[in-house]
C-alpha positions as CSV (number, residue, x, y, z in Angstrom):
1,M,-37.6,76.8,150.7
2,S,-35.4,79.2,148.8
3,Q,-34.5,78.7,145.2
4,Q,-30.8,78.6,145.9
5,A,-31.2,76.1,148.7
6,E,-33.2,73.5,146.8
7,R,-32.6,70.0,148.1
8,F,-30.4,68.0,145.8
9,R,-30.7,64.3,145.8
10,D,-28.1,62.3,143.9
11,P,-30.3,59.9,141.9
12,R,-27.6,57.2,141.9
13,N,-27.3,57.3,145.8
14,A,-23.6,56.7,145.3
15,L,-22.5,56.2,148.9
16,T,-25.2,53.6,149.4
17,T,-23.9,51.9,146.3
18,L,-20.4,52.1,147.5
19,R,-21.1,50.8,151.0
20,T,-23.2,47.9,149.5
21,R,-20.3,46.9,147.3
22,L,-17.8,47.2,150.1
23,V,-19.7,45.3,152.7
24,M,-21.9,42.9,150.7
25,A,-20.0,42.3,147.5
26,G,-16.9,44.4,147.5
27,V,-15.4,44.1,144.1
28,F,-14.5,47.2,142.1
29,V,-11.3,48.9,141.2
30,G,-9.4,50.4,144.1
31,A,-11.9,49.7,146.9
32,I,-10.2,46.5,148.0
33,I,-6.6,47.7,147.9
34,A,-6.0,46.6,151.5
35,L,-7.8,43.3,150.9
36,S,-5.4,42.7,147.9
37,L,-2.2,43.8,149.6
38,S,-1.0,40.2,149.5
39,V,-0.8,40.5,145.7
40,A,1.1,43.8,146.1
41,F,3.4,42.4,148.6
42,S,4.2,39.4,146.4
43,W,5.3,41.9,143.8
44,N,7.4,43.8,146.3
45,V,10.9,42.8,145.2
46,G,13.7,43.1,147.7
47,P,17.4,42.8,147.0
48,E,17.0,39.2,146.2
49,G,14.5,37.6,143.8
50,G,12.4,39.3,141.2
51,A,12.0,39.1,137.4
52,G,14.3,36.5,136.1
53,G,15.7,35.8,139.6
54,G,13.3,33.3,141.0
55,P,10.2,34.0,143.2
56,P,10.1,37.5,144.5
57,K,10.9,38.0,148.2
58,L,9.1,40.5,150.5
59,S,11.0,43.6,151.4
60,A,11.8,44.2,155.1
61,A,9.3,47.0,155.3
62,A,6.5,44.9,153.8
63,V,7.2,42.0,156.1
64,E,7.1,44.3,159.1
65,A,3.9,45.9,157.9
66,F,2.3,42.5,157.4
67,Q,3.3,41.3,160.9
68,S,2.0,44.4,162.6
69,P,0.1,44.1,165.9
70,P,-3.2,45.8,166.6
71,G,-2.9,49.5,166.9
72,T,-0.4,49.8,164.1
73,C,-1.0,52.2,161.3
74,L,0.3,51.6,157.8
75,T,0.7,53.7,154.7
76,W,2.1,53.5,151.2
77,S,2.5,55.7,148.1
78,N,2.8,53.4,145.2
79,P,-0.4,52.1,143.6
80,D,0.7,48.5,144.2
81,A,1.6,49.3,147.9
82,A,5.2,48.2,147.2
83,D,6.4,50.8,149.7
84,A,4.0,49.8,152.5
85,R,5.4,50.7,155.9
86,R,4.5,51.4,159.5
87,V,3.9,55.0,160.5
88,P,2.8,56.6,163.8
89,C,-1.0,56.8,163.8
90,A,-0.6,60.6,164.5
91,E,0.6,60.8,160.9
92,P,-1.6,60.4,157.8
93,H,-2.1,56.7,157.0
94,L,-4.2,54.4,154.9
95,F,-4.8,51.4,157.2
96,E,-5.0,50.7,161.0
97,V,-4.7,47.2,162.3
98,T,-7.5,46.4,164.7
99,S,-7.1,42.7,165.4
100,I,-5.3,39.5,164.4
101,V,-7.4,36.5,163.3
102,D,-6.2,33.0,162.8
103,I,-8.2,30.8,160.4
104,G,-6.0,27.7,160.7
105,A,-8.8,25.7,162.1
106,Q,-11.0,26.3,159.0
107,Y,-8.1,26.2,156.6
108,P,-5.5,23.6,157.7
109,A,-2.3,22.8,155.9
110,G,-2.8,21.7,152.3
111,V,-6.2,23.4,151.9
112,P,-6.2,25.9,149.0
113,S,-6.4,29.6,149.7
114,P,-9.9,31.0,149.9
115,S,-11.5,32.7,146.9
116,L,-12.0,36.4,146.8
117,D,-15.6,35.9,147.8
118,Q,-14.6,33.8,150.7
119,W,-12.0,36.3,151.8
120,Q,-14.7,39.0,151.9
121,E,-17.0,36.7,153.9
122,I,-14.1,36.1,156.3
123,S,-13.6,39.9,156.6
124,R,-17.3,40.4,157.3
125,S,-17.6,37.6,159.8
126,R,-14.3,37.7,161.6
127,C,-13.1,41.3,161.4
128,T,-16.3,43.1,162.5
129,V,-16.5,41.2,165.8
130,D,-13.6,43.0,167.5
131,V,-14.0,46.4,166.0
132,K,-16.4,47.8,168.7
133,P,-14.2,46.8,171.6
134,Y,-11.2,48.2,169.7
135,L,-13.0,51.6,169.0
136,G,-14.8,51.7,172.3
137,R,-17.9,52.5,170.3
138,T,-20.0,51.3,167.4
139,L,-18.6,51.5,163.9
140,D,-20.8,53.8,161.8
141,P,-22.2,51.7,159.0
142,Y,-22.6,54.8,156.8
143,G,-19.4,56.5,158.0
144,R,-16.0,57.1,156.5
145,L,-14.4,54.1,158.0
146,S,-14.9,50.5,156.8
147,M,-13.4,47.2,157.7
148,N,-10.9,45.2,155.6
149,L,-8.1,42.8,156.1
150,L,-4.5,41.9,155.1
151,R,-4.1,38.3,154.1
152,P,-1.1,36.0,153.7
153,T,0.7,36.0,150.4
154,P,0.6,32.8,148.3
155,A,4.0,31.9,149.6
156,Q,3.1,32.5,153.2
157,W,-0.1,30.5,152.8
158,E,1.9,27.7,151.3
159,D,4.2,27.8,154.4
160,G,1.1,27.5,156.7
161,D,0.6,31.1,157.7
162,R,-3.1,31.5,158.5
163,Q,-3.0,34.8,160.3
164,L,-4.9,37.8,159.1
165,R,-4.7,41.5,160.0
166,C,-8.1,43.1,160.3
167,G,-8.2,46.9,160.0
168,L,-10.0,50.1,159.3
169,Q,-9.6,52.2,156.2
170,W,-11.4,55.1,154.4
171,A,-12.4,54.3,150.9
172,G,-13.5,57.3,148.9
173,P,-16.6,57.2,146.7
174,G,-14.4,56.5,143.7
175,G,-12.7,53.6,145.4
176,K,-9.3,55.2,146.2
177,L,-8.1,54.9,149.8
178,Q,-8.1,58.2,151.6
179,P,-5.6,59.1,154.3
180,T,-6.8,59.6,157.8
181,T,-4.9,61.1,160.7
182,G,-4.9,60.0,164.3
183,P,-6.0,56.7,165.9
184,A,-9.4,55.5,164.6
185,K,-10.9,55.6,168.2
186,E,-10.2,59.4,168.2
187,Q,-11.5,60.1,164.8
188,N,-14.9,61.5,164.0
189,Q,-16.6,58.9,161.7
190,S,-18.8,61.3,159.9
191,A,-18.5,60.9,156.2
192,V,-17.5,64.5,155.4
193,W,-14.9,66.3,153.4
194,E,-13.0,69.5,154.2
195,P,-14.7,72.7,152.8
196,G,-13.2,73.6,149.4
197,T,-12.9,69.9,148.4
198,C,-14.2,69.1,144.9
199,L,-15.2,65.5,144.0
200,A,-14.7,64.0,140.6
201,L,-17.5,63.3,138.2
202,L,-17.9,59.6,137.9
203,N,-20.5,58.1,135.7
204,N,-22.8,61.0,136.3
205,S,-22.3,60.7,140.0
206,F,-19.4,61.6,142.2
207,G,-15.9,60.1,142.9
208,D,-12.8,60.9,144.8
209,P,-11.3,64.4,145.5
210,I,-10.0,66.3,142.4
211,D,-8.6,69.7,141.7
212,C,-11.6,72.1,141.4
213,A,-10.1,73.4,138.2
214,Q,-11.0,70.1,136.6
215,P,-14.6,69.2,135.7
216,H,-16.2,67.9,138.9
217,S,-19.5,67.0,140.5
218,Y,-19.8,68.4,144.1
219,E,-17.9,71.2,145.7
220,I,-18.0,71.0,149.5
221,I,-18.8,74.5,150.9
222,A,-19.2,73.9,154.6
223,T,-19.3,71.3,157.4
224,L,-22.1,71.7,160.0
225,D,-22.8,69.8,163.2
226,L,-26.3,68.7,163.6
227,K,-25.8,68.5,167.4
228,S,-25.3,72.3,167.5
229,K,-29.0,72.5,166.8
230,F,-30.5,69.2,168.0
231,K,-29.2,68.6,171.5
232,E,-31.9,66.3,172.8
233,G,-31.4,63.3,170.5
234,Y,-31.6,62.1,167.0
235,P,-33.6,64.5,164.7
236,S,-35.8,63.1,162.0
237,Q,-34.5,63.6,158.5
238,E,-37.4,66.0,157.9
239,Q,-36.1,68.1,160.8
240,Q,-32.6,67.9,159.5
241,N,-33.7,69.0,156.1
242,T,-35.6,72.0,157.4
243,W,-32.7,73.2,159.4
244,L,-30.1,72.5,156.8
245,D,-32.1,74.3,154.1
246,T,-31.6,77.6,155.9
247,E,-28.1,76.9,157.3
248,C,-26.6,75.7,154.0
249,S,-28.1,78.7,152.2
250,T,-26.5,81.0,154.7
251,V,-23.0,79.5,154.6
252,A,-23.3,79.4,150.7
253,Q,-23.7,83.2,150.7
254,D,-20.5,83.6,152.7
255,Y,-18.6,80.9,150.7
256,T,-19.5,82.3,147.3
257,G,-19.7,86.0,148.1
258,N,-23.5,86.1,147.5
259,A,-23.1,84.6,144.0
260,D,-26.2,83.9,142.0
261,L,-26.0,80.1,142.0
262,A,-29.1,79.8,139.8
263,A,-27.4,81.8,137.1
264,K,-24.5,79.4,137.3
265,K,-27.0,76.5,137.0
266,V,-25.9,75.2,140.3
267,T,-28.0,74.1,143.2
268,L,-27.3,73.4,146.9
269,G,-27.5,70.1,148.7
270,W,-26.5,68.6,152.0
271,D,-26.2,65.3,153.7
272,V,-28.6,63.8,156.3
273,R,-27.7,61.3,158.9
274,E,-29.2,58.0,159.7
275,Q,-30.1,56.9,163.3
276,E,-27.2,54.4,163.3
277,S,-24.8,57.2,162.4
278,W,-26.1,59.5,165.0
279,D,-25.8,56.7,167.7
280,A,-22.2,56.2,166.6
281,G,-21.4,59.9,167.1
282,S,-21.5,60.9,163.5
283,T,-23.3,64.2,163.6
284,L,-21.3,66.2,161.1
285,V,-22.8,66.9,157.6
286,N,-21.6,68.6,154.5
287,C,-23.3,71.4,152.6
288,K,-22.3,71.1,148.9
289,A,-23.0,72.5,145.5
290,A,-23.7,70.6,142.3
291,A,-25.5,70.7,139.0
292,V,-28.0,68.1,137.6
293,L,-28.4,66.9,134.1
294,P,-31.6,68.1,132.3
295,D,-33.2,64.7,132.8
296,N,-32.4,64.6,136.5
297,K,-30.6,61.3,136.0
298,G,-27.2,62.3,137.2
299,L,-24.8,65.1,137.9
300,A,-23.5,67.5,135.3
301,P,-19.9,68.8,135.3
302,I,-18.8,72.0,136.9
303,T,-15.4,73.6,136.3
304,G,-13.8,76.0,138.7
305,S,-14.4,76.8,142.3
306,L,-17.5,78.7,143.6
307,K,-15.5,80.1,146.5
308,V,-15.3,83.9,146.5
309,G,-11.8,85.0,145.4
310,N,-11.2,81.9,143.3
311,G,-12.8,83.2,140.1
312,E,-16.2,82.4,138.8
313,A,-17.2,78.9,137.8
314,P,-18.8,78.9,134.4
315,P,-22.3,77.4,134.0
316,S,-22.3,73.6,133.9
317,D,-23.2,71.7,130.8
318,G,-26.2,70.2,132.5
319,G,-28.7,73.0,131.7
320,P,-30.8,74.8,134.3
321,A,-30.7,73.4,137.8
322,S,-33.9,71.4,138.5
323,P,-35.5,70.8,141.9
324,P,-35.2,67.2,142.8
325,P,-38.0,65.2,144.4
326,S,-38.8,66.6,147.8
327,S,-39.4,63.3,149.4
328,S,-35.7,62.7,150.2
329,A,-32.5,64.5,150.7
330,P,-28.9,63.4,150.1
331,K,-27.5,60.6,152.2
332,T,-24.3,60.6,150.2
333,G,-21.7,61.8,152.6
334,G,-19.8,63.3,149.8
């Protein structure tokens, strides 16, 4: 294996951590925006109501968004989703409604609204049932899309509304919802980023996309399709690593103009795919560049893009790039 194509393994395994939090526990800043839209909608003040004017009333756009049927795509710009609205799924959006669930039998009139933990359990148990028929294929458990739900506001709950909107979203590794384009059933679920994307440095690991001029963790240098090489079925991760070692080194030379990455204290890495992802059609992987801290316990900051013509990235603060353990390769999708 070439020095410039040493396998890089994020020691925090951040995507696994993210997915575990989303699916099993689910609580960290930004990753449950859709789940918490009822709070945002309750703040969405229309012409009537608001501070000093009695209980706030939902805006027309928010009401329409909340009452959306399956197949509807929603987006918003404000952090509190106060401007939530329907958009054609062909346009960038943040949430796609997949099914409507009524929990009135379990929560009749007069029963308090579920706790956050209970809402998450409802999302897991009720929303995942209909997603395969909706997509026409299995949801990749390690892919970019994950399930969430829109729940009634406190006022709607008090009025007896027990309908929930289950849907799909893309939560980035830092928790921020990422826009997707096109209906979910037509999207590739592979957890990949466009080449040239830089991911923020977050607690010595990686976060959401950021300007490459800012200190960052990974820079995505290419997207490769495993199926272009492995046409007969799922390749073992060892086979993936062997092929990607050569391929990522080749594309890195083109991307960087044959830059000496070792001199920049940067090393190459890539994603590998699990069997479940392959079976769901997720065969795309990213090649990426990063730097490790001297103790190999996290990522070091890099400033500037490695892409030829974008100027040279100065050496990171992490010291010389160190080869990670060779027993595993990144499963981070970042």
